[in-house]
N, CA, C and O atoms as a GROMACS GRO file, in nm:
protein
  268
    1MET      N    1  -4.520   3.002   8.703
    1MET     CA    2  -4.417   2.969   8.609
    1MET      C    3  -4.281   2.992   8.676
    1MET      O    4  -4.255   3.102   8.725
    2PRO      N    5  -4.196   2.890   8.680
    2PRO     CA    6  -4.066   2.906   8.747
    2PRO      C    7  -3.973   2.997   8.667
    2PRO      O    8  -3.977   2.999   8.544
    3THR      N    9  -3.892   3.070   8.739
    3THR     CA   10  -3.796   3.158   8.671
    3THR      C   11  -3.675   3.076   8.628
    3THR      O   12  -3.628   2.990   8.702
    4PRO      N   13  -3.626   3.102   8.509
    4PRO     CA   14  -3.509   3.026   8.462
    4PRO      C   15  -3.384   3.067   8.540
    4PRO      O   16  -3.369   3.182   8.582
    5GLU      N   17  -3.298   2.971   8.559
    5GLU     CA   18  -3.174   3.000   8.629
    5GLU      C   19  -3.077   3.068   8.533
    5GLU      O   20  -3.073   3.034   8.414
    6PRO      N   21  -2.999   3.164   8.582
    6PRO     CA   22  -2.906   3.233   8.493
    6PRO      C   23  -2.797   3.137   8.443
    6PRO      O   24  -2.754   3.046   8.514
    7ILE      N   25  -2.754   3.161   8.322
    7ILE     CA   26  -2.647   3.081   8.263
    7ILE      C   27  -2.516   3.132   8.320
    7ILE      O   28  -2.486   3.251   8.317
    8GLN      N   29  -2.437   3.039   8.372
    8GLN     CA   30  -2.309   3.077   8.428
    8GLN      C   31  -2.203   3.071   8.319
    8GLN      O   32  -2.190   2.971   8.248
    9GLU      N   33  -2.128   3.180   8.307
    9GLU     CA   34  -2.021   3.182   8.209
    9GLU      C   35  -1.895   3.126   8.272
    9GLU      O   36  -1.865   3.150   8.389
   10GLN      N   37  -1.823   3.050   8.191
   10GLN     CA   38  -1.698   2.994   8.239
   10GLN      C   39  -1.589   3.099   8.227
   10GLN      O   40  -1.581   3.171   8.127
   11ALA      N   41  -1.507   3.108   8.329
   11ALA     CA   42  -1.394   3.200   8.323
   11ALA      C   43  -1.293   3.144   8.223
   11ALA      O   44  -1.265   3.024   8.222
   12GLN      N   45  -1.240   3.231   8.140
   12GLN     CA   46  -1.146   3.187   8.039
   12GLN      C   47  -1.009   3.245   8.070
   12GLN      O   48  -0.995   3.360   8.112
   13SER      N   49  -0.910   3.162   8.049
   13SER     CA   50  -0.773   3.205   8.074
   13SER      C   51  -0.727   3.301   7.964
   13SER      O   52  -0.787   3.304   7.857
   14PRO      N   53  -0.624   3.378   7.990
   14PRO     CA   54  -0.572   3.468   7.886
   14PRO      C   55  -0.528   3.394   7.759
   14PRO      O   56  -0.539   3.447   7.649
   15GLU      N   57  -0.478   3.271   7.775
   15GLU     CA   58  -0.437   3.193   7.659
   15GLU      C   59  -0.558   3.157   7.572
   15GLU      O   60  -0.552   3.164   7.450
   16GLU      N   61  -0.668   3.118   7.639
   16GLU     CA   62  -0.789   3.083   7.565
   16GLU      C   63  -0.846   3.206   7.493
   16GLU      O   64  -0.891   3.196   7.379
   17LEU      N   65  -0.842   3.320   7.560
   17LEU     CA   66  -0.891   3.442   7.499
   17LEU      C   67  -0.805   3.482   7.379
   17LEU      O   68  -0.857   3.528   7.278
   18ALA      N   69  -0.675   3.464   7.389
   18ALA     CA   70  -0.585   3.496   7.279
   18ALA      C   71  -0.613   3.403   7.160
   18ALA      O   72  -0.610   3.447   7.045
   19LYS      N   73  -0.639   3.275   7.188
   19LYS     CA   74  -0.670   3.179   7.082
   19LYS      C   75  -0.800   3.216   7.012
   19LYS      O   76  -0.809   3.209   6.890
   20ILE      N   77  -0.901   3.256   7.089
   20ILE     CA   78  -1.029   3.296   7.033
   20ILE      C   79  -1.011   3.420   6.945
   20ILE      O   80  -1.068   3.427   6.836
   21ALA      N   81  -0.933   3.516   6.991
   21ALA     CA   82  -0.908   3.638   6.914
   21ALA      C   83  -0.833   3.606   6.785
   21ALA      O   84  -0.862   3.664   6.680
   22LYS      N   85  -0.737   3.516   6.792
   22LYS     CA   86  -0.660   3.477   6.673
   22LYS      C   87  -0.751   3.410   6.571
   22LYS      O   88  -0.741   3.437   6.451
   23ASN      N   89  -0.839   3.321   6.618
   23ASN     CA   90  -0.933   3.254   6.528
   23ASN      C   91  -1.029   3.353   6.463
   23ASN      O   92  -1.061   3.341   6.345
   24ALA      N   93  -1.074   3.451   6.541
   24ALA     CA   94  -1.165   3.553   6.487
   24ALA      C   95  -1.095   3.635   6.380
   24ALA      O   96  -1.154   3.668   6.277
   25ALA      N   97  -0.968   3.669   6.404
   25ALA     CA   98  -0.893   3.747   6.305
   25ALA      C   99  -0.871   3.666   6.178
   25ALA      O  100  -0.879   3.721   6.068
   26ALA      N  101  -0.845   3.537   6.191
   26ALA     CA  102  -0.825   3.451   6.074
   26ALA      C  103  -0.955   3.439   5.994
   26ALA      O  104  -0.952   3.442   5.871
   27LYS      N  105  -1.068   3.425   6.062
   27LYS     CA  106  -1.198   3.416   5.994
   27LYS      C  107  -1.227   3.546   5.919
   27LYS      O  108  -1.279   3.543   5.808
   28GLU      N  109  -1.194   3.659   5.980
   28GLU     CA  110  -1.216   3.788   5.916
   28GLU      C  111  -1.130   3.802   5.791
   28GLU      O  112  -1.176   3.855   5.690
   29GLN      N  113  -1.006   3.755   5.796
   29GLN     CA  114  -0.918   3.760   5.680
   29GLN      C  115  -0.973   3.673   5.567
   29GLN      O  116  -0.970   3.714   5.450
   30LEU      N  117  -1.023   3.555   5.599
   30LEU     CA  118  -1.082   3.468   5.497
   30LEU      C  119  -1.206   3.531   5.434
   30LEU      O  120  -1.225   3.524   5.313
   31ARG      N  121  -1.289   3.593   5.517
   31ARG     CA  122  -1.409   3.660   5.467
   31ARG      C  123  -1.372   3.775   5.374
   31ARG      O  124  -1.432   3.792   5.268
   32ALA      N  125  -1.274   3.855   5.414
   32ALA     CA  126  -1.231   3.968   5.332
   32ALA      C  127  -1.173   3.920   5.199
   32ALA      O  128  -1.198   3.981   5.095
   33ALA      N  129  -1.095   3.812   5.201
   33ALA     CA  130  -1.038   3.758   5.078
   33ALA      C  131  -1.147   3.705   4.987
   33ALA      O  132  -1.141   3.724   4.865
   34TYR      N  133  -1.248   3.638   5.044
   34TYR     CA  134  -1.360   3.585   4.965
   34TYR      C  135  -1.437   3.700   4.899
   34TYR      O  136  -1.471   3.692   4.781
   35GLU      N  137  -1.464   3.806   4.976
   35GLU     CA  138  -1.537   3.919   4.920
   35GLU      C  139  -1.456   3.993   4.814
   35GLU      O  140  -1.512   4.050   4.721
   36ALA      N  141  -1.323   3.992   4.828
   36ALA     CA  142  -1.239   4.060   4.730
   36ALA      C  143  -1.240   3.987   4.595
   36ALA      O  144  -1.229   4.051   4.491
   37LYS      N  145  -1.253   3.855   4.598
   37LYS     CA  146  -1.249   3.780   4.472
   37LYS      C  147  -1.387   3.746   4.417
   37LYS      O  148  -1.398   3.680   4.314
   38THR      N  149  -1.493   3.790   4.485
   38THR     CA  150  -1.628   3.766   4.436
   38THR      C  151  -1.701   3.899   4.416
   38THR      O  152  -1.656   4.003   4.464
   39THR      N  153  -1.813   3.893   4.346
   39THR     CA  154  -1.893   4.012   4.318
   39THR      C  155  -2.037   3.985   4.360
   39THR      O  156  -2.088   3.874   4.343
   40ALA      N  157  -2.101   4.085   4.415
   40ALA     CA  158  -2.242   4.071   4.450
   40ALA      C  159  -2.324   4.079   4.322
   40ALA      O  160  -2.314   4.176   4.247
   41ARG      N  161  -2.404   3.976   4.296
   41ARG     CA  162  -2.490   3.972   4.177
   41ARG      C  163  -2.630   3.927   4.219
   41ARG      O  164  -2.649   3.872   4.328
   42ASN      N  165  -2.725   3.952   4.133
   42ASN     CA  166  -2.861   3.903   4.155
   42ASN      C  167  -2.878   3.774   4.076
   42ASN      O  168  -2.837   3.764   3.960
   43CYS      N  169  -2.938   3.676   4.140
   43CYS     CA  170  -2.962   3.545   4.078
   43CYS      C  171  -3.061   3.561   3.962
   43CYS      O  172  -3.161   3.631   3.975
   44LEU      N  173  -3.032   3.494   3.850
   44LEU     CA  174  -3.122   3.498   3.735
   44LEU      C  175  -3.249   3.416   3.760
   44LEU      O  176  -3.349   3.436   3.692
   45GLY      N  177  -3.245   3.325   3.856
   45GLY     CA  178  -3.361   3.241   3.884
   45GLY      C  179  -3.460   3.305   3.980
   45GLY      O  180  -3.580   3.306   3.955
   46CYS      N  181  -3.409   3.360   4.092
   46CYS     CA  182  -3.499   3.412   4.194
   46CYS      C  183  -3.479   3.561   4.224
   46CYS      O  184  -3.562   3.623   4.290
   47GLY      N  185  -3.369   3.618   4.175
   47GLY     CA  186  -3.345   3.761   4.196
   47GLY      C  187  -3.276   3.794   4.327
   47GLY      O  188  -3.247   3.911   4.353
   48GLN      N  189  -3.249   3.695   4.409
   48GLN     CA  190  -3.183   3.717   4.538
   48GLN      C  191  -3.036   3.748   4.516
   48GLN      O  192  -2.972   3.690   4.428
   49GLU      N  193  -2.981   3.841   4.595
   49GLU     CA  194  -2.840   3.875   4.583
   49GLU      C  195  -2.754   3.763   4.642
   49GLU      O  196  -2.786   3.708   4.747
   50PHE      N  197  -2.643   3.731   4.574
   50PHE     CA  198  -2.550   3.630   4.622
   50PHE      C  199  -2.410   3.670   4.578
   50PHE      O  200  -2.395   3.762   4.498
   51ARG      N  201  -2.308   3.601   4.630
   51ARG     CA  202  -2.168   3.629   4.594
   51ARG      C  203  -2.131   3.543   4.474
   51ARG      O  204  -2.131   3.420   4.483
   52SER      N  205  -2.100   3.607   4.362
   52SER     CA  206  -2.069   3.538   4.238
   52SER      C  207  -1.918   3.527   4.220
   52SER      O  208  -1.845   3.622   4.251
   53GLU      N  209  -1.872   3.414   4.172
   53GLU     CA  210  -1.729   3.391   4.151
   53GLU      C  211  -1.684   3.428   4.011
   53GLU      O  212  -1.565   3.417   3.980
   54GLY      N  213  -1.774   3.474   3.925
   54GLY     CA  214  -1.737   3.515   3.790
   54GLY      C  215  -1.858   3.522   3.700
   54GLY      O  216  -1.971   3.495   3.743
   55ALA      N  217  -1.834   3.558   3.574
   55ALA     CA  218  -1.944   3.573   3.477
   55ALA      C  219  -2.020   3.443   3.455
   55ALA      O  220  -2.138   3.445   3.420
   56HIS      N  221  -1.954   3.329   3.475
   56HIS     CA  222  -2.018   3.198   3.456
   56HIS      C  223  -2.113   3.164   3.571
   56HIS      O  224  -2.191   3.069   3.559
   57HIS      N  225  -2.108   3.237   3.680
   57HIS     CA  226  -2.181   3.205   3.802
   57HIS      C  227  -2.294   3.306   3.819
   57HIS      O  228  -2.276   3.408   3.886
   58ARG      N  229  -2.410   3.278   3.761
   58ARG     CA  230  -2.521   3.374   3.761
   58ARG      C  231  -2.644   3.329   3.839
   58ARG      O  232  -2.743   3.402   3.847
   59MET      N  233  -2.638   3.207   3.897
   59MET     CA  234  -2.752   3.158   3.976
   59MET      C  235  -2.703   3.122   4.115
   59MET      O  236  -2.593   3.069   4.131
   60CYS      N  237  -2.784   3.150   4.216
   60CYS     CA  238  -2.748   3.116   4.353
   60CYS      C  239  -2.748   2.964   4.370
   60CYS      O  240  -2.803   2.892   4.287
   61SER      N  241  -2.688   2.918   4.476
   61SER     CA  242  -2.677   2.773   4.497
   61SER      C  243  -2.813   2.707   4.514
   61SER      O  244  -2.831   2.592   4.475
   62ARG      N  245  -2.909   2.779   4.572
   62ARG     CA  246  -3.043   2.722   4.588
   62ARG      C  247  -3.108   2.696   4.453
   62ARG      O  248  -3.166   2.589   4.431
   63CYS      N  249  -3.100   2.792   4.362
   63CYS     CA  250  -3.160   2.774   4.228
   63CYS      C  251  -3.082   2.671   4.147
   63CYS      O  252  -3.144   2.595   4.072
   64ARG      N  253  -2.950   2.666   4.160
   64ARG     CA  254  -2.873   2.567   4.087
   64ARG      C  255  -2.906   2.425   4.132
   64ARG      O  256  -2.904   2.332   4.052
   65SER      N  257  -2.936   2.409   4.261
   65SER     CA  258  -2.967   2.274   4.311
   65SER      C  259  -3.105   2.228   4.265
   65SER      O  260  -3.132   2.108   4.265
   66ARG      N  261  -3.192   2.320   4.226
   66ARG     CA  262  -3.327   2.285   4.179
   66ARG      C  263  -3.327   2.241   4.034
   66ARG      O  264  -3.427   2.184   3.989
   67ARG      N  265  -3.222   2.264   3.959
   67ARG     CA  266  -3.218   2.234   3.816
   67ARG      C  267  -3.228   2.088   3.790
   67ARG      O  268  -3.226   2.047   3.674
   0.00000   0.00000   0.00000
């Protein structure tokens, strides 16, 4: 069995690294804002935990799509 060749990583410039870090920080801010305005609830259909947007939102998207 032949050995796989190692994956070569591309060298990234400081500008590219700064852009990646900025994007990661922005994604983290969006995630934190989403979690702040939603509540963890259990789905009434399957019992799986999901992020609910309010009292009107009691079923996960998978169970709602099956209706």
